[in-house]
C-alpha positions in Angstrom: 1.5 13.9 -6.6 3.8 16.8 -6.8 0.9 19.3 -6.9 -0.6 17.7 -3.8 2.7 17.8 -1.9 3.0 21.5 -2.9 -0.5 22.1 -1.5 0.4 20.5 1.8 3.6 22.5 2.1 1.7 25.7 1.3 -0.9 24.9 4.0 2.0 24.3 6.4 3.5 27.7 5.7 0.0 29.3 5.9 -0.4 27.7 9.4 2.4 29.8 10.8 0.7 33.0 9.6 -2.9 32.1 10.5 -2.8 33.8 14.0 -0.8 37.0 13.1 1.6 36.4 16.0 4.7 36.2 13.7 3.8 39.5 12.1 3.3 41.2 15.5 6.6 39.8 16.8 8.5 40.9 13.6 6.9 44.3 14.0 8.4 44.5 17.4 11.8 43.6 16.0 11.5 46.3 13.3 10.6 48.8 16.1 14.0 48.0 17.7 15.7 48.8 14.4 13.7 52.0 14.1 14.9 53.1 17.5 18.5 52.1 16.6 18.5 54.2 13.5 16.8 57.1 15.3 19.6 57.0 17.8 22.2 57.0 15.0 20.5 59.9 13.3 20.6 61.9 16.6 24.3 61.1 17.4 27.0 63.6 16.3 29.0 62.4 13.3 32.4 60.8 14.1 31.5 60.6 17.7 32.2 57.7 20.1 28.4 57.2 20.5 28.0 56.7 16.7 30.9 54.2 16.7 29.3 52.3 19.6 26.0 52.2 17.7 27.6 50.9 14.5 29.4 48.1 16.4 26.1 47.2 18.2 24.1 46.7 15.0 25.1 43.0 14.6 24.4 42.1 18.3 21.0 43.8 18.0 20.1 41.7 15.0 21.2 38.5 16.8 19.3 39.4 20.0 16.3 40.7 18.1 16.0 37.5 16.1 16.5 35.3 19.2 13.9 37.3 21.2 11.4 37.2 18.3 11.7 33.5 17.9 11.3 32.8 21.7 8.3 35.2 21.8 6.5 33.6 18.9 7.1 30.1 20.2 5.9 31.0 23.7 2.7 32.7 22.4 1.9 29.9 20.0 2.1 27.4 22.9 -0.3 29.5 24.9 -2.7 30.7 22.1 -2.4 28.7 18.9 -1.5 25.1 19.7 -4.5 24.6 22.2 -6.8 25.8 19.4 -5.6 24.4 16.1 -2.8 22.0 17.1 0.9 21.9 16.2 2.2 21.6 12.7 5.9 21.2 12.0 8.0 21.7 8.8 9.6 18.7 7.2 13.3 19.3 8.0 15.5 19.2 5.0 18.6 17.0 4.8 21.8 18.4 6.3 23.5 18.9 2.9 20.4 20.7 1.6 20.3 22.9 4.7 24.0 23.8 4.2 23.6 24.5 0.6 20.6 26.7 1.3 22.5 28.6 4.0 25.3 29.1 1.5 23.0 30.5 -1.1 21.2 32.8 1.3 24.6 34.0 2.7 25.9 34.7 -0.8 22.7 36.5 -1.8 22.9 38.6 1.3 26.5 39.5 0.5 25.7 40.4 -3.1 22.8 42.5 -2.0 24.9 44.3 0.7 27.7 45.0 -1.8 25.2 46.3 -4.4 23.5 48.6 -1.8 26.9 49.8 -0.6 27.8 50.8 -4.2 24.5 52.6 -4.5 25.0 54.4 -1.2 28.5 55.5 -2.3 27.1 57.0 -5.5 24.3 58.9 -3.7 22.4 61.3 -5.9 21.4 64.7 -4.8 18.0 64.8 -3.2 17.7 61.1 -3.1 18.7 58.9 -0.1 19.2 55.3 -1.2 19.0 53.4 2.0 15.2 53.8 2.6 14.5 52.8 -1.0 16.9 49.9 -0.8 15.2 48.6 2.4 11.8 49.1 0.8 12.8 47.0 -2.2 14.3 44.3 0.0 11.2 44.0 2.2 8.9 44.2 -0.8 10.7 41.2 -2.3 10.7 39.2 0.9 7.0 39.9 1.6 6.1 39.2 -2.1 7.8 35.7 -1.8 5.9 35.0 1.4 2.6 36.2 -0.2 3.2 33.8 -3.2 4.0 30.9 -0.9 1.1 31.4 1.4 -1.6 33.0 -0.9 -2.2 35.6 1.7 -3.3 38.9 0.2 -2.4 40.9 3.3 1.3 40.1 2.8 1.1 41.3 -0.8 -0.5 44.5 0.5 2.3 44.9 3.0 4.9 44.4 0.2 3.4 47.2 -1.8 3.3 49.4 1.2 7.0 48.7 2.1 8.1 49.6 -1.5 6.0 52.8 -1.6 7.2 53.9 1.9 10.8 53.3 1.0 10.7 55.3 -2.2 8.7 58.2 -0.6 11.2 58.4 2.3 14.1 58.4 -0.1 12.8 61.7 -1.6 11.9 63.2 1.8 15.3 64.8 2.3 15.6 63.5 5.9 18.8 61.6 5.2 19.5 57.9 5.2 19.5 57.2 9.0 16.4 59.2 9.9 14.7 57.9 6.7 15.5 54.4 7.8 14.2 55.1 11.3 10.9 56.3 9.9 10.7 53.5 7.4 11.2 50.7 10.0 8.9 52.4 12.5 6.1 52.8 9.9 6.6 49.2 8.7 6.6 48.0 12.3 3.3 49.7 13.0 1.7 48.2 9.8 2.9 44.7 10.6 1.7 45.0 14.1 -1.8 46.2 13.0 -2.0 43.5 10.4 -1.0 40.8 12.9 -3.4 42.2 15.6 -6.4 42.2 13.2 -5.5 38.7 12.0 -5.2 37.5 15.7 -8.6 39.0 16.5 -10.2 37.0 13.6 -8.3 33.9 14.6 -9.5 34.0 18.2 -13.1 34.5 17.1 -12.9 31.6 14.6 -11.0 29.1 16.8 -12.2 29.1 20.4 -11.0 26.9 23.2 -13.3 24.0 24.2 -14.2 25.6 27.5 -15.1 28.8 25.7 -17.4 27.0 23.3 -19.2 25.2 26.1 -20.1 28.5 27.9 
């Protein structure tokens, strides 16, 4: 019974990746981050503009997450639901959601503290931030690949790790390295999502398209 339930949950997660829209939207969000770090890399050190950018990182995350969520939901209503219907997650109990949020927050705090320590002990010729971002994205994409059995997500995980490590040795610095990392990953996610969407639209056609 447990195995069957796990299969159902896995298919539910797979459903949200079957059209590639989530990958494309997340690619757009990462492109915003790439532009942000490019602006930081171009701003003079200890300038008011650099301070303004540093303060604006959190609002950018909040706005980007909100815009990504709204965009995906809107596109799924127009493209996905008319073709393959609507599938929703089974919502966990309130206590479980609170516990999960606490664990995620604690993990994020530990990861941030660990990365800050690494950045403080920066080695000559090696910029830690692109490598740290590559490891973080590789882990996240690997978990998604495991939960969904989607090979393309595993490929993206390998690409993110390799790109982060290579850019850490590029000598471009942390901020410019992050700008290139997020821009490259944004393009790869968008291409992966676009190719997936093309296959999806060919496989699942609307009733009026089939009748023509």
